[in-house]
Every structure is written in structure tokens, then in C-alpha cells.
N, C-alpha and C positions, 0 to 999 in steps of 0.2 A: 504494500500500500504506500509506503514512504516513497519508493522509487517512482511510482505513478504520479504522485503529487509534484515532485521536483521536475519530472519530465514535462508536465503540463504547464509549469511555471515559465519555462523557457521555450516552449513549443512554438509560439507564435512567430518567433524570429528565425527559426531554423528549418532545415529540410532533413530527410532521413536517407540512409543508404543501406541496401540489403543485397547480398550476393551469396547464393547457396545457403550455408549454415552460419554465415557471418552477418552481423547487423550492427550498424552504428546508429544510435538513436537520433543524432543530429549532425548536420553539416552546416557550419556557419560560413556565410559568404561575406568576404571582406575585400578591401582594395588589394590586399596582398595575396589573395587566393582563397582556397577552401580550407577550413579548419574542421577536422572531425572532432566531435564531442561525445564521449562515452560517459554514461551515468550508471554508477553502481551504488546501491543503497547501503551496503554493509562494509565490513572490513576486508572481505575477500575481493580483491580487485585485479585479477589477472588480466582482464581486458584483451582476450585473444582476438576478438574482432577488430579492436583498435590496432593491434599489431599487424593484422592481416591487411587492413586498409593502408597503413603506413608503408608496408612492403610493396603494395600494388601501385599506390599513387604518389608516394614521396612528398607529403605535405611539409611545409616549412615548420609548422607547429601542430600539436595535437593537445586536446584537453581531456582529462579524466576527472570527473566529479564523483566523489565517494565519501564514505564515512571516515576516511583518514585525514590527518592534518594537512595544511598547506605545504607543498613541497615541489621544488623544481630541481631535478637531478642534473648536475653539470653534464654537458655534452649530450643531453637528451632533448628531443623535441617535445616530449610529453610533459605537460604542466599539470600537476595534481592539485585540485582545489577541493576543500571540504564542502559537504552538502549545503551548509548555511550560506555559502558564497555563490550558489548557482545563479542567482539573479544578477550578479555583478560580472559574470564571465562574458 
């Protein structure tokens, strides 16, 4: 239920992507290109679909929203944001 609420919060601004068994909830269109946004409601955040999207389309940045704290790993295109920041991404 939590995941559904956060997805609806940011749904109006974004598009989705689906290919076979992979799904990215949102694609954010910006001047610099397309940014995939994966939403995970809990602490388990492997985001296999996000990694699949990155491998296929090589975006400049990617966003993962989850129950984990704010984090940007050096040399990684994936930016991790906590659920409470979903409306600010």
C-alpha cells in the first residue's frame, strides 16, 4: 500500500517503461534526457529492472526511491532518495 501511495504522488509528471519481466515505474523527461525512477517501499532495494534499463539505455543519471536513507555512491549514476523525498525528486 505504501508503494502505491508514493507512486501516485509523482505519477502525474512521469511516464513508465516495461520490457518483458522488467519494469521501471517512471521515466522523467528533462532537458538532459530521460531519467529512470524506480520506487521501492521497503529496505530490500535490489532494483534489477533499474539495472537492466541502465544497461540497455545508458542514462546519465538514475533515481531509486526507497525506505533507505539519502545516498549517492561515488562513480554511480544511481541516486538513492528516501521515500519522504519522493515529491522533491
